[in-house]
LOZA-350878 format. One line per field, with one value per residue (C-alpha): residue number from 1; x negated, y negated, z. Coordinates in steps of 0.5 Angstrom, whole numbers. Last residue first. Example, Ala and Ser with C-alpha at 12.3 -4.5 7.8 and 13.67 -1.06 7.14 Angstrom:
2
pos = 2, 1
xx = -27, -25
yy = 2, 9
zz = 14, 16
END
This chain:
199
pos = 199, 198, 197, 196, 195, 194, 193, 192, 191, 190, 189, 188, 187, 186, 185, 184, 183, 182, 181, 180, 179, 178, 177, 176, 175, 174, 173, 172, 171, 170, 169, 168, 167, 166, 165, 164, 163, 162, 161, 160, 159, 158, 157, 156, 155, 154, 153, 152, 151, 150, 149, 148, 147, 146, 145, 144, 143, 142, 141, 140, 139, 138, 137, 136, 135, 134, 133, 132, 131, 130, 129, 128, 127, 126, 125, 124, 123, 122, 121, 120, 119, 118, 117, 116, 115, 114, 113, 112, 111, 110, 109, 108, 107, 106, 105, 104, 103, 102, 101, 100, 99, 98, 97, 96, 95, 94, 93, 92, 91, 90, 89, 88, 87, 86, 85, 84, 83, 82, 81, 80, 79, 78, 77, 76, 75, 74, 73, 72, 71, 70, 69, 68, 67, 66, 65, 64, 63, 62, 61, 60, 59, 58, 57, 56, 55, 54, 53, 52, 51, 50, 49, 48, 47, 46, 45, 44, 43, 42, 41, 40, 39, 38, 37, 36, 35, 34, 33, 32, 31, 30, 29, 28, 27, 26, 25, 24, 23, 22, 21, 20, 19, 18, 17, 16, 15, 14, 13, 12, 11, 10, 9, 8, 7, 6, 5, 4, 3, 2, 1
xx = 61, 65, 70, 78, 82, 89, 94, 100, 106, 111, 117, 120, 126, 130, 127, 128, 122, 124, 118, 113, 108, 102, 100, 93, 86, 80, 73, 71, 64, 61, 68, 70, 64, 66, 73, 78, 81, 82, 86, 90, 92, 94, 98, 102, 103, 106, 110, 113, 116, 120, 121, 128, 130, 124, 118, 115, 110, 107, 101, 97, 90, 87, 80, 78, 73, 68, 69, 64, 64, 61, 60, 61, 68, 70, 70, 72, 68, 72, 69, 72, 78, 77, 82, 85, 91, 97, 95, 99, 102, 106, 100, 96, 90, 84, 79, 82, 80, 74, 72, 74, 69, 63, 64, 64, 57, 57, 51, 49, 50, 45, 41, 35, 35, 35, 29, 25, 27, 24, 17, 17, 17, 12, 7, 8, 7, 0, -2, 0, -5, -11, -10, -10, -16, -20, -18, -21, -27, -27, -27, -32, -37, -35, -37, -44, -45, -44, -49, -54, -53, -54, -60, -63, -61, -65, -71, -71, -71, -76, -81, -79, -81, -88, -89, -87, -92, -98, -97, -97, -103, -107, -111, -112, -114, -122, -123, -120, -124, -131, -129, -127, -134, -138, -134, -136, -143, -143, -140, -145, -151, -157, -157, -159, -164, -167, -168, -171, -176, -177, -183
yy = 146, 149, 144, 146, 145, 143, 143, 139, 140, 137, 141, 141, 145, 138, 132, 129, 133, 139, 139, 144, 142, 144, 150, 152, 153, 156, 156, 151, 150, 157, 161, 156, 158, 165, 164, 169, 163, 159, 164, 166, 158, 157, 164, 162, 155, 159, 163, 157, 155, 161, 162, 164, 157, 155, 152, 145, 144, 138, 135, 134, 136, 134, 136, 137, 134, 138, 138, 135, 137, 133, 136, 143, 142, 138, 131, 130, 128, 128, 129, 124, 126, 128, 126, 129, 126, 127, 134, 138, 145, 147, 152, 154, 150, 154, 150, 144, 145, 148, 142, 138, 142, 141, 134, 134, 136, 139, 139, 145, 145, 141, 145, 146, 140, 136, 141, 139, 132, 132, 136, 130, 125, 128, 130, 122, 120, 124, 122, 114, 115, 118, 113, 107, 111, 111, 104, 102, 106, 102, 95, 97, 99, 93, 89, 93, 92, 85, 84, 88, 84, 77, 80, 82, 75, 71, 76, 75, 67, 67, 71, 67, 61, 64, 66, 59, 56, 60, 59, 51, 52, 56, 49, 47, 54, 54, 46, 48, 54, 50, 44, 50, 53, 46, 44, 51, 50, 43, 45, 51, 47, 52, 51, 43, 45, 51, 47, 52, 50, 53, 51
zz = 42, 36, 33, 35, 29, 31, 25, 24, 19, 15, 12, 5, 2, 1, 2, 9, 12, 17, 22, 24, 30, 33, 29, 32, 29, 33, 34, 28, 25, 23, 23, 18, 13, 14, 11, 15, 19, 13, 9, 15, 17, 9, 9, 15, 12, 6, 11, 15, 8, 7, 0, -3, -3, -6, -3, -1, 4, 8, 11, 17, 19, 26, 27, 35, 39, 44, 51, 56, 63, 68, 75, 78, 80, 73, 71, 64, 58, 52, 45, 39, 35, 28, 22, 16, 14, 8, 6, 1, 0, -6, -8, -3, 0, 1, -3, -1, 6, 5, 1, 7, 11, 6, 6, 14, 15, 22, 25, 29, 37, 41, 46, 41, 38, 45, 46, 40, 41, 48, 45, 40, 45, 50, 44, 41, 48, 48, 41, 43, 49, 45, 40, 45, 48, 42, 40, 47, 45, 38, 41, 46, 41, 37, 42, 43, 36, 36, 42, 39, 32, 36, 40, 33, 30, 36, 35, 28, 29, 34, 30, 24, 27, 30, 23, 20, 25, 24, 16, 18, 22, 17, 15, 22, 24, 22, 24, 30, 31, 30, 35, 40, 39, 39, 46, 49, 47, 50, 56, 57, 57, 56, 49, 49, 54, 51, 44, 39, 34, 27, 23
END
């Protein structure tokens, strides 16, 4: 016959102690798994926190790099603008190999060159400020002609041929015969030309 002990079941502490004991018996085999699960949760939380911090650091670095690139682009634009203005205000570049070739092409027979040199531009004080004058090219040489030919005519032909060439007119503004002297050898003279470089 089934009997119920009402006194024993009426004691709440005894019921609670029995329930806790039963729970401990049930949980004890799963304790290592629960510990591993808790440990993995803590580890995942720590890794997640570290990844978030790393992402924030990288985002800050990227923002700094973007700001630096934007500043560099602005500086480059300013410099390129200044260079463009500088190129627009400067005279065209002279290629001296072309000018020397021009001199040799226009050189008449019986004329030779002994020296070709360029002088530096000069800066002088003017009433309105500094004035920069372009440099010159000094050409020295000699000429040999027969007794019935005029040495000056040969030099004059050389000067006229230079002035008539479009390449000369592009680079030079003027040509002056600075000096003519008789040389010790018969029928020879030396001369010096000054070519004004365009500014």
